[in-house]
C-alpha positions as CSV (number, residue, x, y, z in Angstrom):
1,M,43.5,-24.6,-6.5
2,Q,43.6,-20.8,-6.1
3,C,41.2,-20.4,-9.0
4,V,38.8,-22.9,-7.5
5,L,38.8,-21.1,-4.2
6,S,38.3,-17.7,-5.8
7,A,35.4,-19.0,-7.8
8,A,33.8,-20.5,-4.6
9,C,34.3,-17.2,-2.8
10,L,32.7,-15.3,-5.6
11,L,29.7,-17.6,-5.7
12,S,29.3,-17.2,-2.0
13,L,29.3,-13.4,-2.3
14,V,26.8,-13.5,-5.1
15,A,24.5,-15.9,-3.2
16,C,24.6,-13.5,-0.2
17,S,23.8,-10.4,-2.2
18,A,20.0,-10.9,-2.9
19,P,18.4,-7.9,-1.1
20,G,16.4,-8.7,2.0
21,L,17.0,-12.5,1.8
22,W,20.6,-12.9,2.9
23,V,23.2,-10.8,4.6
24,F,26.9,-11.4,4.0
25,E,28.5,-12.6,7.2
26,P,32.2,-12.8,8.0
27,A,33.7,-16.2,8.4
28,G,32.9,-17.7,11.8
29,S,30.1,-15.3,12.6
30,T,26.5,-16.3,13.5
31,P,24.1,-15.8,10.6
32,S,21.8,-12.9,11.0
33,Q,18.1,-12.8,10.0
34,G,17.4,-9.2,10.7
35,S,15.5,-7.5,13.5
36,G,12.2,-8.9,12.2
37,A,13.2,-12.6,12.6
38,A,10.8,-13.1,15.6
39,K,7.9,-11.1,14.1
40,A,4.7,-12.6,13.0
41,D,4.1,-13.8,9.5
42,P,2.6,-11.2,7.1
43,K,-1.0,-12.4,7.3
44,A,-0.9,-12.6,11.1
45,Y,0.7,-9.2,11.3
46,A,-2.0,-7.7,9.0
47,D,-4.8,-9.4,11.0
48,K,-3.4,-7.9,14.2
49,I,-3.0,-4.3,13.1
50,W,-6.1,-3.9,10.8
51,D,-8.6,-2.8,13.4
52,S,-6.2,-1.5,16.0
53,K,-4.0,0.6,13.7
54,V,-4.8,0.7,10.0
55,V,-8.5,1.7,10.1
56,P,-8.2,4.3,12.9
57,T,-5.0,5.8,11.6
58,V,-6.5,6.4,8.2
59,S,-9.7,7.8,9.7
60,E,-7.8,10.2,11.9
61,K,-5.0,11.4,9.6
62,A,-6.6,11.2,6.1
63,V,-6.8,14.5,4.2
64,D,-10.0,15.7,2.7
65,A,-10.2,14.5,-0.9
66,D,-11.3,17.8,-2.4
67,A,-8.3,19.6,-0.8
68,L,-5.8,16.8,-1.5
69,F,-6.6,16.2,-5.1
70,A,-6.7,19.9,-5.8
71,A,-3.3,20.3,-4.3
72,L,-2.0,17.2,-6.2
73,D,-3.3,18.6,-9.5
74,K,-1.8,22.0,-8.8
75,D,1.7,21.0,-7.7
76,A,2.4,17.3,-7.1
77,A,5.8,17.9,-5.4
78,A,4.3,20.4,-2.9
79,A,1.3,18.2,-2.2
80,A,3.7,15.3,-1.4
81,T,5.6,17.5,1.0
82,Q,2.6,18.8,2.7
83,Y,0.3,15.7,2.8
84,G,2.3,12.6,1.7
85,A,4.7,10.1,3.1
86,A,7.8,9.7,1.0
87,S,8.6,6.3,-0.5
88,T,11.5,4.4,1.1
89,S,12.2,2.8,-2.3
90,G,12.2,5.8,-4.5
91,G,8.6,5.3,-5.8
92,A,5.6,7.6,-5.6
93,P,4.6,9.2,-2.3
94,T,1.7,7.7,-0.3
95,F,-1.3,9.7,0.8
96,M,-4.2,8.9,3.2
97,V,-7.5,10.4,2.0
98,K,-11.2,10.5,2.8
99,G,-14.1,12.1,1.1
100,S,-17.5,11.4,-0.5
101,G,-19.1,11.8,-3.9
102,T,-21.4,10.3,-6.5
103,V,-20.5,7.0,-8.1
104,K,-20.3,7.5,-11.8
105,E,-19.3,4.0,-12.9
106,L,-17.7,0.6,-12.0
107,D,-15.2,-0.7,-14.5
108,D,-15.5,-4.5,-13.9
109,S,-13.5,-5.2,-17.1
110,D,-10.4,-4.1,-15.1
111,P,-9.1,-6.7,-12.6
112,Q,-8.7,-3.9,-10.1
113,G,-12.4,-3.0,-10.4
114,P,-12.0,0.8,-10.2
115,V,-15.1,2.7,-9.1
116,T,-15.1,6.3,-10.3
117,V,-16.5,8.8,-7.8
118,Q,-17.2,12.4,-8.6
119,L,-16.3,14.7,-5.7
120,K,-18.2,17.9,-4.8
121,N,-15.7,20.0,-6.7
122,G,-16.2,17.9,-9.9
123,T,-12.9,16.0,-9.6
124,E,-13.2,12.3,-10.4
125,V,-11.2,9.9,-8.3
126,R,-11.0,6.1,-8.5
127,I,-11.3,3.5,-5.7
128,A,-10.0,0.0,-6.2
129,T,-12.5,-2.8,-5.5
130,G,-10.8,-5.8,-7.0
131,P,-10.7,-8.7,-7.3
132,V,-7.1,-7.7,-7.7
133,L,-5.6,-5.1,-5.5
134,T,-2.0,-4.1,-6.2
135,G,0.6,-1.9,-4.6
136,T,1.7,-1.3,-1.0
137,A,-0.1,2.0,-0.2
138,L,-1.7,0.7,3.1
139,R,1.6,-0.7,4.3
140,D,3.5,2.5,3.4
141,A,0.9,4.8,4.9
142,M,1.3,3.0,8.2
143,G,5.0,3.6,8.2
144,I,5.7,-0.1,8.3
145,T,9.4,-0.6,7.6
146,F,11.5,-3.4,6.2
147,G,13.3,-3.8,9.5
148,E,10.2,-5.2,11.1
149,F,10.4,-8.4,8.9
150,T,12.8,-11.2,8.3
151,N,13.3,-10.5,4.6
152,Q,12.1,-8.6,1.6
153,I,9.5,-11.2,0.6
154,D,7.7,-10.9,4.0
155,Y,7.9,-7.2,3.7
156,Q,6.3,-7.3,0.3
157,N,3.7,-9.9,1.4
158,V,2.5,-7.7,4.3
159,G,1.4,-5.2,1.8
160,T,-0.5,-7.9,0.0
161,A,-2.0,-9.1,3.3
162,L,-3.3,-5.6,4.1
163,N,-4.8,-5.4,0.6
164,N,-6.6,-8.7,1.3
165,K,-8.0,-7.2,4.5
166,A,-9.4,-4.3,2.5
167,K,-11.1,-6.9,0.2
168,S,-12.5,-9.0,3.0
169,E,-13.3,-6.4,5.6
170,V,-14.5,-3.5,3.4
171,I,-15.1,-4.2,-0.2
172,A,-16.9,-7.6,0.3
173,K,-19.6,-5.8,2.4
174,I,-20.6,-3.5,-0.5
175,D,-23.0,-4.4,-3.3
176,L,-20.7,-3.2,-6.1
177,K,-23.3,-3.8,-8.9
178,S,-25.7,-1.3,-7.3
179,L,-23.3,1.5,-6.7
180,K,-23.8,3.6,-9.8
181,G,-25.6,6.9,-9.0
182,K,-25.3,6.5,-5.2
183,K,-23.4,8.5,-2.7
184,L,-20.2,6.9,-1.5
185,A,-18.1,8.0,1.4
186,F,-14.6,6.5,1.5
187,E,-11.4,6.4,3.5
188,G,-8.2,4.8,2.3
189,A,-4.7,5.3,0.9
190,F,-3.0,5.5,-2.5
191,S,0.5,6.0,-4.0
192,A,0.7,8.4,-7.0
193,T,2.2,11.5,-8.4
194,S,-1.0,12.7,-10.2
195,V,-4.8,12.6,-9.8
196,K,-5.1,10.3,-12.9
197,Q,-2.6,7.8,-11.4
198,A,-4.4,7.6,-8.0
199,L,-6.2,4.4,-7.2
200,I,-7.4,4.4,-3.6
201,V,-7.3,1.2,-1.6
202,P,-10.2,1.6,0.9
203,T,-10.2,1.1,4.6
204,A,-13.8,2.2,4.9
205,L,-16.8,2.5,2.5
206,T,-20.3,3.8,3.3
207,V,-23.1,3.9,0.7
208,S,-26.0,6.2,1.0
């Protein structure tokens, strides 16, 4: 009987150890769902903050692309300290950026549809246009924390929901096929430790 009980207890602890989904509760306590239990679902959350927080925050706080990418190329650690937001999960820092340049190409063979833009100083940067947008740069740039959501899945999904807003509210309004050779002003966020790794998720795009 003792072995059976021990195995049951072990199974209970293992089941409660999945990060963000369950929290171990002492016997007799009321199960906790975290401080985000009453918060909106990820899509509703993203819809609510896109115009009121995400777009204006990036527009106000974004660093000029020429300066940011020059700093990142010179000393990534120093650039992260000066301009970036540290990752809460140990990943690459997140930066908000804005700038303009000439579109050199659109790689539509890549699911993320990177558009290469040459800045005034000659640096080439990439902007994601989809149909696939990955990462959580917009979420992390806003300082959105895990504690605002019920579990890790919702926290991850709000990053996806914000990427979807970028697709529907920004990228969908641009004629991607006609971009080459045109001037493109952009605002957005990315997570990276080098210029080559940077793939900007846009919050604003203007073609001229």
